[in-house]
MDTraj code that builds the backbone (N, CA, C; nanometers):
import mdtraj as md
import numpy as np

residues = "MET LYS ASN ARG LEU TRP ILE GLY ALA CYS VAL PHE THR MET ILE SER ALA PHE ALA GLY ILE ARG PHE ASN THR HIS ALA ASP ASP GLY VAL ARG GLN ILE PRO ASP THR VAL ILE GLY SER PRO VAL SER ASP SER GLY PRO MET MET GLN ALA LYS LEU THR ALA SER GLN ARG VAL LEU GLU GLY LEU LEU ASN ARG ASP PHE LYS THR ILE THR THR SER ALA GLU ILE LEU VAL GLN LEU ALA ALA ALA ALA PRO LYS GLN GLY ASN GLY GLU ARG ASP ASP LEU ILE TYR GLU HIS PHE TYR THR GLU PHE VAL ARG LEU SER GLU GLN LEU GLU VAL MET ALA GLU GLU GLU SER LEU GLU GLY ALA ALA TYR VAL HIS GLN SER LEU THR ALA THR CYS ILE ALA CYS HIS ARG HIS LEU ARG ASP ARG ALA ASN ASN".split()
xyz = np.array([
    [7.1661, 8.7929, 10.8957],
    [7.1490, 8.8228, 10.7539],
    [7.0795, 8.9579, 10.7344],
    [6.9753, 8.9824, 10.8186],
    [6.9033, 9.1097, 10.8069],
    [6.9953, 9.2272, 10.8377],
    [7.0858, 9.2075, 10.9363],
    [7.1793, 9.3145, 10.9702],
    [7.2710, 9.3466, 10.8545],
    [7.3190, 9.2444, 10.7848],
    [7.4061, 9.2680, 10.6689],
    [7.3337, 9.3430, 10.5592],
    [7.2081, 9.3059, 10.5341],
    [7.1298, 9.3759, 10.4319],
    [7.1070, 9.5209, 10.4723],
    [7.0768, 9.5430, 10.6011],
    [7.0534, 9.6783, 10.6484],
    [7.1798, 9.7621, 10.6371],
    [7.2940, 9.7053, 10.6779],
    [7.4215, 9.7761, 10.6682],
    [7.4537, 9.8049, 10.5217],
    [7.4321, 9.7076, 10.4352],
    [7.4560, 9.7280, 10.2918],
    [7.3696, 9.8387, 10.2350],
    [7.2432, 9.8422, 10.2788],
    [7.1525, 9.9473, 10.2323],
    [7.1994, 10.0837, 10.2812],
    [7.2460, 10.0903, 10.4060],
    [7.2967, 10.2171, 10.4604],
    [7.4199, 10.2647, 10.3846],
    [7.5114, 10.1723, 10.3581],
    [7.6328, 10.2073, 10.2843],
    [7.5969, 10.2548, 10.1441],
    [7.5058, 10.1835, 10.0782],
    [7.4643, 10.2227, 9.9431],
    [7.4025, 10.3617, 9.9449],
    [7.3192, 10.3903, 10.0454],
    [7.2552, 10.5217, 10.0560],
    [7.3588, 10.6312, 10.0774],
    [7.4581, 10.6030, 10.1646],
    [7.5621, 10.7029, 10.1901],
    [7.6450, 10.7290, 10.0650],
    [7.6818, 10.6225, 9.9937],
    [7.7600, 10.6393, 9.8709],
    [7.6801, 10.7170, 9.7683],
    [7.5535, 10.6856, 9.7557],
    [7.4684, 10.7572, 9.6602],
    [7.4581, 10.9048, 9.6965],
    [7.4461, 10.9324, 9.8258],
    [7.4362, 11.0714, 9.8698],
    [7.5653, 11.1465, 9.8419],
    [7.6799, 11.0840, 9.8730],
    [7.8075, 11.1494, 9.8487],
    [7.8351, 11.1654, 9.7002],
    [7.7920, 11.0706, 9.6201],
    [7.8135, 11.0796, 9.4753],
    [7.7382, 11.1983, 9.4179],
    [7.6278, 11.2372, 9.4841],
    [7.5489, 11.3501, 9.4361],
    [7.6089, 11.4844, 9.4722],
    [7.7066, 11.4858, 9.5625],
    [7.7701, 11.6125, 9.6010],
    [7.8554, 11.6619, 9.4860],
    [7.8392, 11.7855, 9.4532],
    [7.9178, 11.8436, 9.3456],
    [8.0064, 11.9505, 9.4057],
    [8.1348, 11.9399, 9.3809],
    [8.2277, 12.0371, 9.4353],
    [8.2306, 12.1606, 9.3472],
    [8.2485, 12.2740, 9.4108],
    [8.2558, 12.4009, 9.3405],
    [8.3826, 12.4025, 9.2557],
    [8.3667, 12.4179, 9.1268],
    [8.4826, 12.4195, 9.0381],
    [8.5360, 12.5606, 9.0181],
    [8.4655, 12.6603, 9.0683],
    [8.5125, 12.7977, 9.0564],
    [8.5942, 12.8331, 9.1794],
    [8.6902, 12.9174, 9.1608],
    [8.7773, 12.9564, 9.2726],
    [8.6981, 13.0364, 9.3753],
    [8.7154, 13.0011, 9.5010],
    [8.6565, 13.0800, 9.6077],
    [8.7336, 13.2105, 9.6184],
    [8.6733, 13.3085, 9.6861],
    [8.7390, 13.4376, 9.6990],
    [8.8745, 13.4269, 9.7685],
    [8.8865, 13.3355, 9.8653],
    [9.0106, 13.3230, 9.9412],
    [9.1146, 13.2329, 9.8773],
    [9.0808, 13.1703, 9.7653],
    [9.1723, 13.0773, 9.7011],
    [9.2291, 13.1423, 9.5760],
    [9.3611, 13.1397, 9.5665],
    [9.4263, 13.1973, 9.4491],
    [9.4653, 13.0861, 9.3532],
    [9.4470, 13.1098, 9.2261],
    [9.4801, 13.0124, 9.1242],
    [9.6303, 13.0044, 9.1042],
    [9.6776, 12.8910, 9.0518],
    [9.8183, 12.8773, 9.0156],
    [9.8463, 12.9769, 8.9042],
    [9.9586, 13.0468, 8.9095],
    [9.9859, 13.1516, 8.8115],
    [9.9954, 13.0977, 8.6684],
    [9.9746, 13.1894, 8.5722],
    [9.9842, 13.1525, 8.4316],
    [10.1276, 13.1297, 8.3878],
    [10.2214, 13.1787, 8.4651],
    [10.3622, 13.1552, 8.4343],
    [10.4323, 13.1047, 8.5586],
    [10.5316, 13.0230, 8.5367],
    [10.6130, 12.9735, 8.6464],
    [10.7523, 13.0273, 8.6237],
    [10.7840, 13.1342, 8.6939],
    [10.9136, 13.2002, 8.6856],
    [10.9568, 13.2178, 8.5400],
    [10.8709, 13.2812, 8.4638],
    [10.9055, 13.3148, 8.3277],
    [10.8717, 13.2097, 8.2237],
    [10.8340, 13.0906, 8.2646],
    [10.8009, 12.9860, 8.1682],
    [10.6503, 12.9815, 8.1484],
    [10.6039, 12.9759, 8.0239],
    [10.4600, 12.9683, 8.0019],
    [10.4040, 12.8372, 8.0572],
    [10.2775, 12.8410, 8.0967],
    [10.2124, 12.7223, 8.1511],
    [10.2128, 12.6088, 8.0497],
    [10.2041, 12.6406, 7.9216],
    [10.2045, 12.5341, 7.8220],
    [10.3320, 12.4512, 7.8309],
    [10.4421, 12.5130, 7.8762],
    [10.5659, 12.4382, 7.8945],
    [10.5670, 12.3622, 8.0268],
    [10.5116, 12.4231, 8.1327],
    [10.5192, 12.3609, 8.2645],
    [10.3969, 12.2767, 8.2965],
    [10.2852, 12.2996, 8.2303],
    [10.1623, 12.2267, 8.2588],
    [10.1773, 12.0760, 8.2501],
    [10.2258, 12.0234, 8.1392],
    [10.2425, 11.8786, 8.1292],
    [10.3422, 11.8239, 8.2311],
    [10.4453, 11.9021, 8.2620],
    [10.5435, 11.8574, 8.3604],
    [10.4789, 11.8500, 8.4992],
    [10.3998, 11.9503, 8.5339],
    [10.3336, 11.9488, 8.6633],
    [10.2340, 11.8331, 8.6702],
    [10.1657, 11.8056, 8.5617],
    [10.0719, 11.6930, 8.5592],
    [10.1470, 11.5614, 8.5754],
    [10.2633, 11.5504, 8.5137],
    [10.3445, 11.4295, 8.5277],
    [10.3932, 11.4130, 8.6717],
    [10.4310, 11.5237, 8.7372],
    [10.4725, 11.5170, 8.8776],
    [10.3562, 11.4717, 8.9654],
    [10.2397, 11.5262, 8.9402],
    [10.1217, 11.4890, 9.0169],
    [10.0894, 11.3408, 8.9984],
    [10.0955, 11.2942, 8.8752],
    [10.0684, 11.1537, 8.8468],
    [10.1694, 11.0628, 8.9162],
    [10.2965, 11.0986, 8.9107],
    [10.4000, 11.0182, 8.9764],
    [10.3782, 11.0176, 9.1274],
    [10.3410, 11.1315, 9.1839],
    [10.3150, 11.1394, 9.3273],
    [10.1949, 11.0532, 9.3662],
    [10.0925, 11.0544, 9.2827],
    [9.9761, 10.9694, 9.3086],
    [10.0137, 10.8214, 9.3005],
    [10.1037, 10.7883, 9.2097],
    [10.1512, 10.6494, 9.1988],
    [10.2305, 10.6093, 9.3225],
    [10.3058, 10.7040, 9.3795],
    [10.3771, 10.6761, 9.5045],
    [10.2753, 10.6397, 9.6126],
    [10.1704, 10.7201, 9.6248],
    [10.0679, 10.6931, 9.7249],
    [10.0046, 10.5563, 9.7008],
    [9.9762, 10.5257, 9.5769],
    [9.9212, 10.3943, 9.5426],
    [10.0168, 10.2834, 9.5870],
    [10.1452, 10.3019, 9.5606],
    [10.2453, 10.2038, 9.6024],
    [10.2522, 10.1900, 9.7530],
    [10.2413, 10.3016, 9.8245],
    [10.2420, 10.2971, 9.9706],
    [10.1221, 10.2187, 10.0232],
    [10.0071, 10.2456, 9.9661],
    [9.8854, 10.1773, 10.0114],
    [9.8897, 10.0278, 9.9847],
    [9.9540, 9.9890, 9.8743],
    [9.9604, 9.8478, 9.8356],
    [10.0901, 9.7791, 9.8787],
    [10.1748, 9.8549, 9.9472],
    [10.3069, 9.8048, 9.9873],
    [10.3814, 9.7506, 9.8645],
    [10.3733, 9.8291, 9.7572],
    [10.4347, 9.7933, 9.6293],
    [10.5589, 9.8805, 9.6115],
    [10.6725, 9.8292, 9.6562],
    [10.7948, 9.9087, 9.6561],
    [10.8483, 9.9330, 9.5156],
    [10.8165, 9.8448, 9.4219],
    [10.8598, 9.8663, 9.2834],
    [10.7902, 9.9900, 9.2259],
    [10.6608, 10.0037, 9.2513],
    [10.5874, 10.1211, 9.2036],
    [10.6414, 10.2480, 9.2689],
    [10.6706, 10.2412, 9.3983],
    [10.7250, 10.3579, 9.4684],
    [10.8600, 10.3959, 9.4088],
    [10.9465, 10.2964, 9.3884],
    [11.0798, 10.3218, 9.3334],
    [11.0706, 10.3825, 9.1947],
    [10.9898, 10.3227, 9.1094],
    [10.9746, 10.3719, 8.9719],
    [10.9207, 10.5147, 8.9704],
    [10.8213, 10.5410, 9.0542],
    [10.7623, 10.6750, 9.0592],
    [10.8613, 10.7769, 9.1141],
    [10.9410, 10.7372, 9.2126],
    [11.0439, 10.8271, 9.2662],
    [11.1486, 10.8576, 9.1590],
    [11.1862, 10.7573, 9.0812],
    [11.2810, 10.7795, 8.9704],
    [11.2241, 10.8801, 8.8712],
    [11.0962, 10.8682, 8.8422],
    [11.0302, 10.9612, 8.7497],
    [11.0339, 11.1025, 8.8068],
    [11.0085, 11.1169, 8.9366],
    [11.0128, 11.2498, 8.9990],
    [11.1519, 11.3112, 8.9885],
    [11.2553, 11.2301, 9.0085],
    [11.3932, 11.2801, 8.9952],
    [11.4192, 11.3244, 8.8508],
    [11.3758, 11.2439, 8.7544],
    [11.3959, 11.2780, 8.6127],
    [11.3199, 11.4047, 8.5749],
    [11.1984, 11.4196, 8.6262],
    [11.1204, 11.5398, 8.5972],
    [11.1875, 11.6638, 8.6556],
    [11.2432, 11.6492, 8.7740],
    [11.3149, 11.7625, 8.8346],
    [11.4349, 11.8009, 8.7495],
    [11.5063, 11.7014, 8.6977],
    [11.6233, 11.7293, 8.6138],
    [11.5830, 11.8006, 8.4850],
    [11.4619, 11.7747, 8.4380],
    [11.4143, 11.8364, 8.3133],
    [11.3519, 11.9738, 8.3358],
    [11.3354, 12.0146, 8.4617],
    [11.2719, 12.1432, 8.4920],
    [11.3606, 12.2580, 8.4462],
    [11.2990, 12.3679, 8.4046],
    [11.3780, 12.4837, 8.3635],
    [11.4564, 12.5393, 8.4818],
    [11.5798, 12.5746, 8.4571],
    [11.6666, 12.6293, 8.5623],
    [11.6476, 12.7797, 8.5708],
    [11.6583, 12.8299, 8.6936],
    [11.6493, 12.9735, 8.7179],
    [11.7858, 13.0187, 8.7674],
    [11.8098, 13.1479, 8.7700],
    [11.9393, 13.1871, 8.8240],
    [11.9846, 13.3280, 8.7990],
    [11.8984, 13.4261, 8.8161],
    [11.9474, 13.5625, 8.8022],
    [11.9795, 13.6237, 8.9380],
    [11.9741, 13.5416, 9.0457],
    [12.0141, 13.5873, 9.1769],
    [11.9078, 13.6623, 9.2549],
    [11.7896, 13.6825, 9.1975],
    [11.6838, 13.7514, 9.2707],
    [11.6370, 13.6650, 9.3867],
    [11.5857, 13.7291, 9.4885],
    [11.5401, 13.6577, 9.6084],
    [11.4380, 13.5503, 9.5730],
    [11.3393, 13.5833, 9.4900],
    [11.2371, 13.4854, 9.4529],
    [11.2978, 13.3649, 9.3827],
    [11.3997, 13.3906, 9.3014],
    [11.4651, 13.2791, 9.2329],
    [11.5401, 13.1915, 9.3321],
    [11.5990, 13.2522, 9.4344],
    [11.6702, 13.1745, 9.5362],
    [11.5726, 13.0898, 9.6173],
    [11.4556, 13.1426, 9.6440],
    [11.3532, 13.0653, 9.7153],
    [11.3074, 12.9485, 9.6284],
    [11.2823, 12.9754, 9.5002],
    [11.2446, 12.8674, 9.4082],
    [11.3560, 12.7632, 9.4013],
    [11.4802, 12.8076, 9.3961],
    [11.5940, 12.7153, 9.3901],
    [11.5977, 12.6264, 9.5144],
    [11.5650, 12.6841, 9.6296],
    [11.5575, 12.6049, 9.7522],
    [11.4521, 12.4945, 9.7384],
    [11.3333, 12.5307, 9.6917],
    [11.2272, 12.4311, 9.6757],
    [11.2671, 12.3247, 9.5733],
    [11.3301, 12.3675, 9.4653],
    [11.3770, 12.2733, 9.3630],
    [11.4764, 12.1742, 9.4233],
    [11.5739, 12.2258, 9.4972],
    [11.6765, 12.1409, 9.5588],
    [11.6134, 12.0423, 9.6572],
    [11.5197, 12.0913, 9.7356],
    [11.4515, 12.0055, 9.8337],
    [11.3675, 11.8988, 9.7632],
    [11.3040, 11.9344, 9.6525],
    [11.2261, 11.8383, 9.5741],
    [11.3152, 11.7249, 9.5246],
    [11.4308, 11.7601, 9.4714],
    [11.5245, 11.6583, 9.4222],
    [11.5735, 11.5714, 9.5375],
    [11.6136, 11.6351, 9.6468],
    [11.6655, 11.5606, 9.7625],
    [11.5619, 11.4619, 9.8152],
    [11.4386, 11.5076, 9.8317],
    [11.3338, 11.4210, 9.8846],
    [11.2954, 11.3113, 9.7862],
    [11.2955, 11.3411, 9.6569],
    [11.2656, 11.2384, 9.5566],
    [11.3702, 11.1284, 9.5593],
    [11.4962, 11.1677, 9.5714],
    [11.6042, 11.0685, 9.5800],
    [11.5940, 10.9879, 9.7096],
    [11.5592, 11.0559, 9.8190],
    [11.5445, 10.9870, 9.9469],
    [11.4264, 10.8895, 9.9420],
    [11.3204, 10.9274, 9.8744],
    [11.2047, 10.8397, 9.8570],
    [11.2452, 10.7124, 9.7842],
    [11.3264, 10.7289, 9.6818],
    [11.3758, 10.6142, 9.6060],
    [11.4561, 10.5199, 9.6965],
    [11.5418, 10.5765, 9.7808],
    [11.6220, 10.4950, 9.8733],
    [11.5318, 10.4215, 9.9724],
    [11.4338, 10.4913, 10.0277],
    [11.3424, 10.4288, 10.1243],
    [11.2660, 10.3131, 10.0592],
    [11.2276, 10.3306, 9.9342],
    [11.1555, 10.2243, 9.8637],
    [11.2473, 10.1059, 9.8365],
    [11.3709, 10.1335, 9.7975],
    [11.4662, 10.0254, 9.7722],
    [11.4968, 9.9479, 9.8997],
    [11.4948, 10.0176, 10.0147],
    [11.5167, 9.9525, 10.1440],
    [11.3887, 9.8881, 10.1978],
    [11.2800, 9.9046, 10.1235],
    [11.1479, 9.8532, 10.1615],
    [11.1044, 9.9029, 10.2987],
    [11.1313, 10.0294, 10.3234],
    [11.0892, 10.0947, 10.4467],
    [10.9584, 10.1695, 10.4195],
    [10.8482, 10.1043, 10.4503],
    [10.7176, 10.1632, 10.4235],
    [10.6983, 10.2922, 10.5023],
    [10.7326, 10.2894, 10.6310],
    [10.7157, 10.4086, 10.7136],
    [10.8072, 10.5210, 10.6675],
    [10.9310, 10.4873, 10.6332],
    [11.0245, 10.5884, 10.5838],
    [10.9772, 10.6497, 10.4534],
    [10.9307, 10.5650, 10.3619],
    [10.8808, 10.6148, 10.2330],
    [10.7574, 10.7016, 10.2533],
    [10.6697, 10.6612, 10.3443],
    [10.5492, 10.7398, 10.3707],
    [10.5859, 10.8771, 10.4278],
    [10.6818, 10.8793, 10.5184],
    [10.7251, 11.0060, 10.5785],
    [10.7872, 11.0971, 10.4734],
    [10.8729, 11.0416, 10.3897],
    [10.9376, 11.1227, 10.2855],
    [10.8335, 11.1730, 10.1862],
    [10.7365, 11.0882, 10.1505],
    [10.6311, 11.1312, 10.0579],
    [10.5515, 11.2472, 10.1177],
    [10.5249, 11.2400, 10.2470],
    [10.4533, 11.3486, 10.3139],
    [10.5365, 11.4778, 10.3096],
    [10.6654, 11.4667, 10.3349],
    [10.7537, 11.5831, 10.3293],
    [10.7614, 11.6395, 10.1873],
    [10.7652, 11.5519, 10.0895],
    [10.7685, 11.5934, 9.9494],
    [10.6411, 11.6690, 9.9133],
    [10.5286, 11.6181, 9.9584],
    [10.4008, 11.6855, 9.9329],
    [10.3985, 11.8236, 9.9972],
    [10.4467, 11.8329, 10.1199],
    [10.4512, 11.9625, 10.1882],
    [10.5412, 12.0609, 10.1138],
    [10.6511, 12.0117, 10.0593],
    [10.7415, 12.0973, 9.9815],
    [10.6721, 12.1477, 9.8550],
    [10.5981, 12.0603, 9.7884],
    [10.5250, 12.1009, 9.6678],
    [10.4221, 12.2089, 9.7006],
    [10.3497, 12.1898, 9.8092],
    [10.2488, 12.2880, 9.8491],
    [10.3147, 12.4227, 9.8786],
    [10.4252, 12.4210, 9.9507],
    [10.4948, 12.5455, 9.9838],
    [10.5478, 12.6152, 9.8589],
    [10.5997, 12.5382, 9.7649],
    [10.6518, 12.5971, 9.6415],
    [10.5394, 12.6607, 9.5603],
    [10.4283, 12.5913, 9.5477],
    [10.3155, 12.6467, 9.4718],
    [10.2608, 12.7718, 9.5399],
    [10.2617, 12.7727, 9.6710],
    [10.2188, 12.8928, 9.7430],
    [10.3131, 13.0092, 9.7105],
    [10.4432, 12.9814, 9.7120],
    [10.5416, 13.0837, 9.6768],
    [10.5166, 13.1370, 9.5357],
    [10.4925, 13.0473, 9.4415],
    [10.4717, 13.0901, 9.3031],
    [10.3438, 13.1711, 9.2883],
    [10.2378, 13.1323, 9.3588],
    [10.1130, 13.2089, 9.3543],
    [10.1343, 13.3473, 9.4152],
    [10.2020, 13.3522, 9.5311],
    [10.2274, 13.4802, 9.5963],
    [10.3097, 13.5710, 9.5059],
    [10.4081, 13.5129, 9.4415],
    [10.4952, 13.5907, 9.3527],
    [10.4173, 13.6447, 9.2327],
    [10.3267, 13.5631, 9.1781],
    [10.2487, 13.6053, 9.0620],
    [10.1482, 13.7139, 9.0990],
    [10.1026, 13.7128, 9.2221],
    [10.0020, 13.8102, 9.2653],
    [10.0616, 13.9405, 9.3137],
    [10.1921, 13.9478, 9.3238],
    [10.2570, 14.0716, 9.3695],
    [10.3147, 14.1504, 9.2571],
])
top = md.Topology()
chain = top.add_chain()
for i, resn in enumerate(residues, 1):
    res = top.add_residue(resn, chain, resSeq=i)
    for name in ("N", "CA", "C"):
        top.add_atom(name, md.element.get_by_symbol(name[0]), res)
traj = md.Trajectory(xyz[None], top)
C-alpha cells in the first residue's frame, strides 16, 4: 500500500511539474511560419480548411488508438472531401506542379486510409496515416520555402 501511495505521489509530482512547463509561443529563429498565402489564396480562405484537415487527422489518430474503424473511416472520408474542396492550381509553373504532386498524394493516401479502415487493418491504417502526415509536413515545408523566396 505504501508503495502505491509513493508511486502515486511521484506521478502527481511529475504531472504537476510538466503542467508548469510553458512552451515558447514565439517562432524560434530557425523556424519559419506558415505563409500568409497558400499559392495565391488568402489564409482566411485556407485557414479553416487547414484546421478541418488537422482535426480530421487528429480524429484518425484517436480512432487508431481506440481501434475505432468507424471513426477512422469517417475522418478519412472528410479528408477526401476537404481535398476535393481545395482550390485548384494550374499555370504550369514548377512550384504549382510540386503542389499538385502533394495534392494528388494527399488524395491518394486519404482514399487508401479509408480502404484500410474499411478492411479493419489497424497496422495498414496506421502506416497510411503516418505517410499522410509526412506528406502534409513536406507540402507545408514547400509552401513555406516558396513564400520565403
